[in-house]
N, C-alpha and C positions, 0 to 999 in steps of 0.2 A: 416598351422597355426603355429605361433611362440610359442616356449615354454617360460614359465615364463614371459609373458607380463603383466606388471603392469597396473591395472585399478583403476578407482574410480567409478565403475559402481554403479548406483543407480536406475536411472530411466531406462525405456526401451522404445524405440520407438517400439510401438507394431505393429506388423506386421513386427516387427523386433524382436530384441531379447533383447538387453539391451544397447541401444546406450546412454541412459541417463546416467548420472553419469560419464561416461567417461572412455576413454582408456588412461591410463597414463604410461608413462615411459616405457622403455623396453629394457633391455639388456638381451640377452639369457644366460641362465645358463645351467645346465645339462639337456640333453634330457631325458624325462621320459621313463621308460621301456615300451615296447610295450605290455607286459603282466605282470600280477602280480601272484606271487607264494606265497601262504600263508601256504602251508603245511609243508615247511621245517622249522625246529626249528630256524634257523638263521634269518628267515624272519617274525617270529611271533612277534606281539607287546608284550612287556614285561608286565606282570601282567594282561593279558587279556585271559580269557577262551573262545576260539573260538568254543568249542564243540557244544554249542547250535545252532550256525549258520549252521554247517554241519548236525546236527540232523534235523533241520528244512528243509534243502535242501533235505535230504533223504526222509523225511516224505511226502513232497510235491511231490517228484518223484513217490512215491509209491501210494499215495492216491488221488491226485488231478484229478478231471474230469471236463473238460471245460463245461460251460453251453450251448455252441453251438458246432456243429461239425466243424465249420470253424475257431474257435479260435485256435491260435497257439502261443506258447511261447518257444523260443529257450533257450538253456543254456546260450548263450551270453546275451540275454535279462535279464536273472536273475542276471547275474554279474553286468550289468548296473544298475539294480534296487537296488542291494545291495549298490553300491557306492552312488547312489542318496539318499538312506535312511541314509547312514552314514553322508553325507553332511547336510541333513535336520535335523539331530539330534542336530546340534549346534544351531538351532533356529535363524539363521541369514538369512534373505531373500536374501542376496547377496552372500552367500556361497552355490554354487550349482554345480552339475555335469551335463555336457552336453554330452549326447550320440551322436552318429554320426549325426542324422538329425538336432538336435539342434546346434551342433558345426558347421555344414555346414551353417546353417542359420545365425549364429553369424558372420562367415567369410563374408557372403554376406553383412551384415549390415556395417561391417567395410569398405567395398568397396564403400558404400554410395548409393547403389541402390538395391532394393529388392521388393518382392511381399508382400502386406499386406494392411492395412487400414490407417496407419499413426497416431498412438496415442503414446504419451509419457506416460509411465506407472510408477507409484511409489507404494510403500506399506505404508499405514497409519494404524497403530494399527491392522495390520494383514489383512487389507482389500485392495484389488486392487483398485487403485485410478487413475483417469485420471489427469495427470499433465497439459497437453495441447494437443490439436490436432495440427498436423503438417500442416503448411500452404500449401494449394493447394492439399490436399489429400481427399479421401472419407470421413474420419472422420470429417474434417472441413466442408465439403459440407453437411453432414448429421446433423450437429448441435451438435456434441459431445462437451461438455464443461469442462473446468477446474473444478476439484472437483467432477465430476461424479464418483460414486462408481460402479464398475463392479461386479454385483452379479452372473451373469451366462454368459457363452459363448456357444451358440448353445444348451442351456438347461442344460449345465454342471455347477453345482455350483462351484464358485471360492473359497469357504471357504476352508482353508488349502492348496490352490493351490499356488505354487510359481510363481514369475514373469515369469520365463523361461517356466514353464508349460503353463501358460496362453498364452504366445506368441506362443507356439507350436500349440495351438488350434485356435488362431486367424489367424495365417498365413495360407496360402493355395494357391491353384492354382489361377492364375490371372483370373478374370471374374466370379469366384464363389462367393457365398454369405455367410456371417457369421452374426449371429444375437446376439447382446449384450443386456442383461437385465441390466438396470441401475437404481440406486437410485439417485435422484437429489434433492438438497435442494430447498424447496419451492413447490415441486411436491407431491401431495397426493398419487399418485400411481406410481408403477414402470414403467419405459419406456422400450419398446422393439424396438430397432433400428437396421434395417437391413443395412448391409454395403457390397458393392461389392468390392472384393479385386482387387487391381491394382498394377502396378509397382510403387514403392515409390522411387522417387529421392529426397533425403534429401537436401533441400536448405541450403546454408551456410551463405550467407551474402547479404544484400541489403543496398543501400545508398540513401539518399535524402537530399534535402535542405529545411529548414524551414525558410521561409522569405529569406532575403538577407544575414543573418549573422550567422545562426546556421547550422552546418553540422551534420547529423544523420547517424550513422552506426548501423544497426541492424544485430547482429551476432547470428545466429540460433543454432550453435553447434561448438564444438572444434574438428571437425573431421579432416580427412587427408588433406583437402584443406584450412582449416581455416587460417593458418599462411600466406599462399600465398595471399589469397583473402583479409585478413585484412591488409596486407602490402600494397597492391594496393590501398585499400580504404584510408588508412592513408596518402599515397603519394598524393592522390587527395586532401585530406583535407589540407595538408601542402602547396601544390601548389596553393590552392585557396586563401591563405593569411588570412583565417579566424582563429579565436581564440576560438570559442565557439563550443564544441563538445558534442554530446549525443552518448553514447554507450548503445544501447538497448539490454539487455540480458534477456528480458522477454521470458519465454518459452524455454530458452536454457538449455538443460538437461546435458550438459557437453561434454567431449571428451578427447583428449590426454592431459596428464599433461604437456608434453613438450610445447604444443601449448599455454596453459595458462601462463606458465613461459615466453615464448618468447614474447607474446603480452604484458605482464606486463613490460618486459624489455624495451620496446619502450617508456614507460611513466615514468620510475623510474631510478635514478642513479645506477651505477654499484655496485654490492655487497649488495643490499637491499634484505631483506627476502621477498619472495613471499608466501611460504607455508612451513610448517614443517610436515614431516611424523613421527608420534609418534608410535613406535613399543612396547611401554610398558617398564617395568623396566629391562627387560633382554636383551635389544638390544639398541644400540645408535640410536638416531633420525637422520633422513636425512633432512638437511635444503636445500631448493631450493632457490637460489638467482638469482638476475638479472645479465645479462651477459655483460652489458656495451654498449648495442645498443640503448641507450636512444636518442630519437629524439625530445622529447617534449620541449616546451619552458615555461618559467615562466609565460608568458602572457596567456597561455591556461587556460580556465576554462572548467571543465569536469563534466558532470552529467551522472550517470549510472542508467538506468531504470531496476528494478528487480521486480519479482513477485513470486508466489508460484511455478511456473514452472522453475525458475532459480535454477540450482542445480550443485553440484560438481565443475567442472572446472569453470563454470560461477561464483559460489560462491567464488572460489579461487581468480579469477581476481578481482571481486568486493571487496572482503575483503581486498586484498592487496592494491589496489589503494586508498581505503578509509583510512585504518590504516596508510598508508605512507603519508597521507595528500594530495593526488593528485586529489581526486574526492569525490563527495557526492553521496549518494544512495537515489533514489526517487522511490516510488511505494509501494509494499507490501512485507511482510516477505518472505524470500526465503525458498526453500524446506527443507534444512537441511540435506544434504548428505555429511557426514564428514568421511566416511570410505574409505579405499584403498583396492582394490582387486588385486590379482595376478592371471594371467591366465596361467595354467600349462597343458601341454600335458600329458595325462595319456596313451593314445595310439596315433598312427598317426592320428586318426580321432575322438578322444574324448578329452574333456578338463575338468579340474576342476577349477572353479573360487572360490578363497578363500580370505576372508577378512583377511588382514595381518597387517593393521595399521589404525590409524585414523589421519586425518590431522588437523592442527592447523593454524589459521591466524597468521600474523606477531606478534601480541600481545599475542599469545599463547592461543587463544580462540578456543575451539572446537564447531563447529556449528551443529553437529549431533543433530537431533530432534528439536532444537530451531531455527535453521536458522539464517540468518542475518536480523536484524531489520533496515529498512531504516532510514536515517536521517529525511526524511519527508514521512509520510505514506499518500498515495493517492490511493483511491480505483477506479478501473475502472469496472463498472457494466456491466451486460449483455445488459442492455438497451443502455449503452454507445457504446458498440461494434456494436449493430444492427444499431444505428444511426450514426456510424462512428465518434463518439466523443472520444477523447483521453486526459482526464484530467491529466494523468500522464506525457505525453509528454508536455502538456501545462505548467505544473508546472516546468518541467525541463527547458523549454525555458525561462520562467520568471526568474528562478534563474540565468541562463546563462547571461541574458541581464542585470540584476540588481546586481548580486553578493549576493543577499539576498534570503534565502529560503522563499517562500510564507508562511504566517501564516495559519495554518489549521482552517477551519471553523467547527462549531459543527453541526452535522447532526440533523435534527428534530426528527429522530427516534432512535437515538443512542447517547450515551455519548462519543463515540469514535471520536476523531478529524478526519475529512476528508477534503480534498480539493474539493470544488465544481467547 
């Protein structure tokens, strides 16, 4: 695992670890020490009395009796627990410590294949929330839906459980079963859904043509192969001679920052701001700009599809292309993942994921919590999905063909404008 790898993690492909939000940027800095020594005066945090920590350690050593004869806790386990508690004390769901098993799982996710059930996880008001099921996975087959609240994993309550902890319990040996207890809007009772764990191969991209004149690129994440696959899809679009493009970022939980900047560079002139990392008043911001690889033409018309599962790197690309005047956004409000994490090796087989900054759109807007609001809000219901209707794509195609955003109709059951 690389030290000091910068991330914008937010969501987590569950059955994975935290693919959501995204892995961003990465130059290596100092390798972290393989062990921590807190007893020497030179290593003690200033103004902190560590005596209660060591008193608690000694008391537990002297008095604790396990409830069963098979339970064991090593001294190293206690060290990992102390670091986990320290990270949790900041109250940020994205600042977490990963002991060896979790760190190994995280590495597997970065490689793009792992055992699990295929759910993108996020945190909403302290509740584990399904952002979207991953296409072609046990979660999708079992009917897991965007917005489902995960209340229990195999009977373990998720209250006060971090995303990484939830993933640890959801992951498991391929072929074994995990049962999720869900709360779903519109359902009067909780749902218990069994899922059989499988090898999850995260899809990256698919293309299709809508009619004879619209080219659709569905980008599912900004992982390690995203730039290569997006480049190939864009070449096919250019070779087709078409000028109408849909970039579908629905359910895209993010990925590498460099990937989002590279993709944005193909659509914008050199030197345009894609995203700014704001480190607060004590450190200069970092502005990520396009690199001069623009291949787009003025005749192109672009619509980007977004929803509540579009997060982090997906929001970076969508926000940049809209605010730079290159695309319109159609769909539903995005997730709102606007913080940047850095991945730091604590030991060779453990890592600390730390929120180090928040990111801003080219216009200086932070989307944390609020997300990006589309230029045209179009809802795709569960009934639409079951009956293979896609009003969001239909609205995008209408815009691309006419150059005018469709006027929203008023739902009979709501005062919120929706497109029928």
